[in-house]
MARVEXFI-689911 format. One record per atom (N, C-alpha, C, O): residue number from 1; atom name; x, y, z. Coordinates in pm, whole numbers. Atoms other than C-alpha are relative to their C-alpha. Layout:
BEGIN
+-----+------+--------+--------+--------+
| pos | site |      X |      Y |      Z |
+-----+------+--------+--------+--------+
| NUM |   CA |      X |      Y |      Z |
...
+-----+------+--------+--------+--------+
***
This chain:
BEGIN
+-----+------+--------+--------+--------+
| pos | site |      X |      Y |      Z |
+-----+------+--------+--------+--------+
|   1 |    N |     88 |   -137 |    -23 |
|   1 |   CA |    -18 |      7 |     -1 |
|   1 |    C |    100 |    118 |      5 |
|   1 |    O |    194 |    123 |     84 |
|   2 |    N |    -76 |   -147 |      5 |
|   2 |   CA |    134 |    352 |    -78 |
|   2 |    C |   -103 |    112 |     23 |
|   2 |    O |   -214 |    119 |    -30 |
|   3 |    N |     81 |   -115 |    -18 |
|   3 |   CA |      9 |    673 |     59 |
|   3 |    C |     47 |     67 |    157 |
|   3 |    O |    134 |     12 |    223 |
|   4 |    N |    -36 |    -41 |   -113 |
|   4 |   CA |     33 |    884 |    369 |
|   4 |    C |    -87 |    -70 |    106 |
|   4 |    O |   -203 |   -109 |     88 |
|   5 |    N |     45 |     83 |   -154 |
|   5 |   CA |    -44 |    722 |    715 |
|   5 |    C |    -19 |    121 |    109 |
|   5 |    O |     66 |    210 |    120 |
|   6 |    N |      7 |    -60 |   -118 |
|   6 |   CA |   -191 |    898 |   1022 |
|   6 |    C |    -39 |    135 |    -20 |
|   6 |    O |    -65 |    171 |   -135 |
|   7 |    N |     54 |   -118 |     -1 |
|   7 |   CA |   -292 |   1236 |   1103 |
|   7 |    C |     70 |    136 |    -39 |
|   7 |    O |    178 |    150 |     20 |
|   8 |    N |    -79 |   -104 |     28 |
|   8 |   CA |   -173 |   1567 |    961 |
|   8 |    C |    -34 |    121 |     82 |
|   8 |    O |   -139 |    184 |     78 |
|   9 |    N |     64 |   -102 |    -87 |
|   9 |   CA |   -135 |   1818 |   1226 |
|   9 |    C |    119 |    100 |    -11 |
|   9 |    O |    235 |     62 |     -4 |
|  10 |    N |   -104 |   -113 |    -43 |
|  10 |   CA |     51 |   2172 |   1238 |
|  10 |    C |    -21 |     81 |     96 |
|  10 |    O |   -127 |     71 |    159 |
|  11 |    N |     18 |   -113 |    -64 |
|  11 |   CA |     96 |   2451 |   1426 |
|  11 |    C |     78 |    113 |    -26 |
|  11 |    O |    198 |    110 |    -56 |
|  12 |    N |    -55 |   -146 |     63 |
|  12 |   CA |    160 |   2810 |   1348 |
|  12 |    C |    139 |     45 |     78 |
|  12 |    O |    128 |     40 |    200 |
|  13 |    N |   -107 |    -29 |    -43 |
|  13 |   CA |    506 |   2916 |   1430 |
|  13 |    C |     16 |    169 |    -23 |
|  13 |    O |     59 |    243 |     65 |
|  14 |    N |     -2 |   -148 |    -12 |
|  14 |   CA |    477 |   3279 |   1278 |
|  14 |    C |   -109 |     -9 |   -120 |
|  14 |    O |    -90 |    -47 |   -235 |
|  15 |    N |    122 |     -5 |     99 |
|  15 |   CA |    116 |   3325 |   1125 |
|  15 |    C |     33 |    123 |   -107 |
|  15 |    O |     19 |    107 |   -228 |
|  16 |    N |    -53 |   -118 |    102 |
|  16 |   CA |    241 |   3674 |    967 |
|  16 |    C |     92 |    -37 |    -83 |
|  16 |    O |     88 |     36 |   -183 |
|  17 |    N |    -95 |     50 |     91 |
|  17 |   CA |    518 |   3501 |    786 |
|  17 |    C |    -33 |   -141 |    -59 |
|  17 |    O |     37 |   -196 |   -144 |
|  18 |    N |     51 |    122 |     61 |
|  18 |   CA |    335 |   3194 |    715 |
|  18 |    C |     66 |   -130 |     35 |
|  18 |    O |     71 |   -221 |    -48 |
|  19 |    N |    -85 |     80 |     -4 |
|  19 |   CA |    541 |   2971 |    879 |
|  19 |    C |    -83 |   -106 |    112 |
|  19 |    O |   -144 |    -66 |    211 |
|  20 |    N |     68 |    105 |    -74 |
|  20 |   CA |    401 |   2637 |   1026 |
|  20 |    C |    115 |   -104 |     32 |
|  20 |    O |    216 |   -114 |    -37 |
|  21 |    N |    -64 |    109 |    -29 |
|  21 |   CA |    553 |   2344 |   1210 |
|  21 |    C |    -80 |   -139 |     16 |
|  21 |    O |   -197 |   -147 |     54 |
|  22 |    N |     89 |    152 |    -31 |
|  22 |   CA |    447 |   1971 |   1229 |
|  22 |    C |     -8 |     -4 |    147 |
|  22 |    O |     82 |     40 |    218 |
|  23 |    N |      9 |     33 |   -134 |
|  23 |   CA |    313 |   1877 |   1560 |
|  23 |    C |    -17 |   -142 |     14 |
|  23 |    O |    -23 |   -201 |    121 |
|  24 |    N |     11 |    176 |     -3 |
|  24 |   CA |    276 |   1503 |   1451 |
|  24 |    C |     96 |    -28 |   -106 |
|  24 |    O |    116 |     52 |   -198 |
|  25 |    N |    -74 |     34 |    136 |
|  25 |   CA |    510 |   1323 |   1220 |
|  25 |    C |    -62 |    -39 |   -114 |
|  25 |    O |   -152 |   -123 |   -105 |
|  26 |    N |     77 |     10 |    119 |
|  26 |   CA |    409 |   1328 |    855 |
|  26 |    C |     57 |   -139 |    -61 |
|  26 |    O |    174 |   -141 |   -100 |
|  27 |    N |    -88 |    144 |     29 |
|  27 |   CA |    481 |    938 |    758 |
|  27 |    C |    -83 |    -20 |   -159 |
|  27 |    O |   -201 |     -4 |   -188 |
|  28 |    N |     26 |     52 |    127 |
|  28 |   CA |    463 |    835 |    406 |
|  28 |    C |     52 |   -150 |    -51 |
|  28 |    O |    174 |   -161 |    -63 |
|  29 |    N |     12 |    120 |     25 |
|  29 |   CA |    434 |    463 |    303 |
|  29 |    C |      4 |    -27 |   -156 |
|  29 |    O |    -92 |    -14 |   -231 |
|  30 |    N |     15 |     65 |    139 |
|  30 |   CA |    563 |    329 |    -30 |
|  30 |    C |     59 |   -129 |     11 |
|  30 |    O |    176 |   -154 |     38 |
|  31 |    N |    -63 |    154 |    -11 |
|  31 |   CA |    584 |    -39 |    -34 |
|  31 |    C |      8 |    -19 |    137 |
|  31 |    O |    -70 |     26 |    220 |
|  32 |    N |    -35 |     48 |   -127 |
|  32 |   CA |    746 |   -190 |    253 |
|  32 |    C |    100 |    133 |     87 |
|  32 |    O |    144 |    119 |    202 |
|  33 |    N |    -62 |    -96 |    -54 |
|  33 |   CA |    930 |    169 |    302 |
|  33 |    C |    -68 |    100 |     43 |
|  33 |    O |   -165 |    154 |    -12 |
|  34 |    N |     82 |   -145 |    -62 |
|  34 |   CA |    848 |    450 |    540 |
|  34 |    C |     86 |    105 |     30 |
|  34 |    O |    195 |     95 |     88 |
|  35 |    N |    -91 |   -119 |    -11 |
|  35 |   CA |    959 |    798 |    529 |
|  35 |    C |    -84 |     91 |     94 |
|  35 |    O |   -200 |    129 |     79 |
|  36 |    N |     65 |    -96 |   -117 |
|  36 |   CA |    883 |   1006 |    821 |
|  36 |    C |     51 |    146 |     39 |
|  36 |    O |    151 |    157 |    110 |
|  37 |    N |    -47 |   -118 |     -7 |
|  37 |   CA |    909 |   1385 |    817 |
|  37 |    C |    -40 |     33 |    155 |
|  37 |    O |   -156 |     35 |    197 |
|  38 |    N |     33 |    -25 |   -149 |
|  38 |   CA |    961 |   1470 |   1200 |
|  38 |    C |    -63 |    127 |     73 |
|  38 |    O |    -68 |    245 |     39 |
|  39 |    N |     83 |   -112 |    -94 |
|  39 |   CA |    783 |   1661 |   1447 |
|  39 |    C |     97 |    128 |      5 |
|  39 |    O |    215 |    120 |     38 |
|  40 |    N |    -79 |   -161 |    -17 |
|  40 |   CA |    899 |   2064 |   1434 |
|  40 |    C |     57 |      5 |   -153 |
|  40 |    O |    122 |    100 |   -197 |
|  41 |    N |    -40 |    -63 |    168 |
|  41 |   CA |    969 |   2036 |   1053 |
|  41 |    C |    -70 |    116 |    -38 |
|  41 |    O |   -191 |    102 |    -58 |
|  42 |    N |     71 |    -94 |     36 |
|  42 |   CA |    888 |   2380 |    960 |
|  42 |    C |    -40 |     33 |   -157 |
|  42 |    O |     51 |      1 |   -233 |
|  43 |    N |     69 |    -22 |    138 |
|  43 |   CA |    710 |   2469 |    625 |
|  43 |    C |    -89 |    110 |    -12 |
|  43 |    O |   -162 |    142 |     82 |
|  44 |    N |     90 |    -89 |     41 |
|  44 |   CA |    531 |   2740 |    442 |
|  44 |    C |   -116 |    -55 |    -77 |
|  44 |    O |   -197 |     28 |   -118 |
|  45 |    N |     85 |     70 |     85 |
|  45 |   CA |    307 |   2490 |    253 |
|  45 |    C |     47 |    -22 |   -119 |
|  45 |    O |    164 |    -56 |   -132 |
|  46 |    N |    -32 |     30 |    135 |
|  46 |   CA |    303 |   2452 |   -110 |
|  46 |    C |     90 |    136 |    -51 |
|  46 |    O |     69 |    249 |     -5 |
|  47 |    N |    -94 |   -100 |     73 |
|  47 |   CA |    550 |   2669 |   -297 |
|  47 |    C |    -69 |     48 |   -117 |
|  47 |    O |    -52 |    -18 |   -220 |
|  48 |    N |    103 |    -42 |     80 |
|  48 |   CA |    298 |   2867 |   -498 |
|  48 |    C |     61 |    140 |     -8 |
|  48 |    O |     84 |    211 |     90 |
|  49 |    N |    -24 |   -164 |      2 |
|  49 |   CA |    410 |   3207 |   -660 |
|  49 |    C |   -117 |     74 |     57 |
|  49 |    O |   -232 |     32 |     46 |
|  50 |    N |    102 |    -91 |    -48 |
|  50 |   CA |    223 |   3489 |   -492 |
|  50 |    C |   -104 |     51 |    -71 |
|  50 |    O |   -216 |     78 |    -27 |
|  51 |    N |    104 |    -34 |     90 |
|  51 |   CA |     66 |   3591 |   -802 |
|  51 |    C |   -102 |    -73 |    -36 |
|  51 |    O |   -206 |    -18 |    -71 |
|  52 |    N |     72 |    130 |     -3 |
|  52 |   CA |    -96 |   3247 |   -831 |
|  52 |    C |    -78 |    -39 |    122 |
|  52 |    O |   -178 |   -109 |    103 |
|  53 |    N |     80 |     22 |    -96 |
|  53 |   CA |   -221 |   3223 |   -484 |
|  53 |    C |   -132 |      1 |     12 |
|  53 |    O |   -195 |    -72 |     88 |
|  54 |    N |    167 |      3 |      8 |
|  54 |   CA |   -580 |   3326 |   -574 |
|  54 |    C |    -60 |   -125 |    -44 |
|  54 |    O |   -166 |   -174 |     -5 |
|  55 |    N |     56 |    105 |     46 |
|  55 |   CA |   -590 |   3040 |   -773 |
|  55 |    C |     34 |   -143 |     52 |
|  55 |    O |    -48 |   -233 |     36 |
|  56 |    N |    -40 |    114 |    -86 |
|  56 |   CA |   -401 |   2761 |   -575 |
|  56 |    C |     87 |     60 |    141 |
|  56 |    O |    205 |     93 |    150 |
|  57 |    N |    -72 |    -45 |   -129 |
|  57 |   CA |   -344 |   2865 |   -207 |
|  57 |    C |     79 |    -88 |     30 |
|  57 |    O |     52 |   -206 |      4 |
|  58 |    N |    -90 |     86 |    -85 |
|  58 |   CA |    -52 |   2730 |    -26 |
|  58 |    C |    -35 |   -110 |     80 |
|  58 |    O |     43 |   -195 |    123 |
|  59 |    N |     33 |    123 |   -121 |
|  59 |   CA |   -263 |   2503 |    198 |
|  59 |    C |   -111 |    -68 |    -78 |
|  59 |    O |   -212 |      3 |    -86 |
|  60 |    N |    110 |     49 |     64 |
|  60 |   CA |   -493 |   2259 |     -8 |
|  60 |    C |     24 |   -178 |      5 |
|  60 |    O |     94 |   -233 |     90 |
|  61 |    N |      7 |    141 |    -24 |
|  61 |   CA |   -536 |   1880 |    -68 |
|  61 |    C |    170 |    -50 |    -48 |
|  61 |    O |    224 |   -148 |      4 |
|  62 |    N |   -147 |     16 |     34 |
|  62 |   CA |   -160 |   1886 |   -240 |
|  62 |    C |    110 |     29 |     92 |
|  62 |    O |    223 |     -7 |     59 |
|  63 |    N |    -78 |    -41 |   -107 |
|  63 |   CA |      7 |   2028 |     90 |
|  63 |    C |     88 |   -123 |     75 |
|  63 |    O |    202 |   -108 |    117 |
|  64 |    N |    -69 |    158 |    -66 |
|  64 |   CA |    116 |   1671 |    236 |
|  64 |    C |    105 |    -25 |   -112 |
|  64 |    O |    222 |    -13 |    -76 |
|  65 |    N |   -103 |     27 |    114 |
|  65 |   CA |    306 |   1593 |    -90 |
|  65 |    C |    104 |    111 |     -4 |
|  65 |    O |    221 |     78 |    -23 |
|  66 |    N |    -83 |   -108 |     43 |
|  66 |   CA |    458 |   1956 |   -120 |
|  66 |    C |     85 |     -9 |    127 |
|  66 |    O |    206 |      5 |    106 |
|  67 |    N |    -90 |     21 |   -107 |
|  67 |   CA |    594 |   1904 |    255 |
|  67 |    C |    126 |    -99 |      2 |
|  67 |    O |    238 |    -77 |     50 |
|  68 |    N |    -78 |    114 |    -32 |
|  68 |   CA |    743 |   1559 |    214 |
|  68 |    C |     99 |     50 |   -134 |
|  68 |    O |    219 |     24 |   -123 |
|  69 |    N |    -94 |    -55 |     95 |
|  69 |   CA |    897 |   1724 |   -122 |
|  69 |    C |    102 |     71 |     46 |
|  69 |    O |    217 |     49 |     10 |
|  70 |    N |    -78 |    -57 |    -48 |
|  70 |   CA |   1028 |   1986 |     96 |
|  70 |    C |    121 |    -68 |     77 |
|  70 |    O |    241 |    -45 |     58 |
|  71 |    N |    -87 |    119 |   -124 |
|  71 |   CA |   1195 |   1736 |    362 |
|  71 |    C |     96 |    -71 |    -97 |
|  71 |    O |    218 |    -66 |    -78 |
|  72 |    N |   -104 |     85 |    103 |
|  72 |   CA |   1348 |   1525 |     73 |
|  72 |    C |     98 |     73 |    -66 |
|  72 |    O |    210 |     29 |    -93 |
|  73 |    N |    -88 |    -74 |     65 |
|  73 |   CA |   1484 |   1815 |    -92 |
|  73 |    C |    109 |     29 |     88 |
|  73 |    O |    223 |     -4 |     55 |
|  74 |    N |    -96 |    -39 |   -106 |
|  74 |   CA |   1663 |   1947 |    221 |
|  74 |    C |     89 |    -81 |     35 |
|  74 |    O |    206 |    -46 |     42 |
|  75 |    N |   -100 |    120 |    -14 |
|  75 |   CA |   1809 |   1614 |    302 |
|  75 |    C |     80 |    -31 |   -104 |
|  75 |    O |    198 |    -49 |    -76 |
|  76 |    N |    -83 |    -22 |    141 |
|  76 |   CA |   1943 |   1595 |    -44 |
|  76 |    C |    136 |     94 |     17 |
|  76 |    O |    255 |     66 |     33 |
|  77 |    N |    -99 |   -101 |      5 |
|  77 |   CA |   2104 |   1919 |    -43 |
|  77 |    C |     76 |     59 |    152 |
|  77 |    O |    137 |    165 |    166 |
|  78 |    N |   -107 |    -34 |   -108 |
|  78 |   CA |   2263 |   1921 |    306 |
|  78 |    C |    102 |   -110 |     33 |
|  78 |    O |    189 |    -90 |    117 |
+-----+------+--------+--------+--------+
***
């Protein structure tokens, strides 16, 4: 089975800046593999250019994959 497992819970770190942190781990299962984004990982949601946010807000059904993408990108680039 492939997909996200468990709850998706975030808490505002800086509402004005639009920064949020995971309050629960974000877990993705791909077959037998698990990827866990840890509690405290900070995000601004999906990386949508400001002039398109009227059409696609930063927070929508696509935010879990966006956070997983950001986490994996940071792991590779550090």
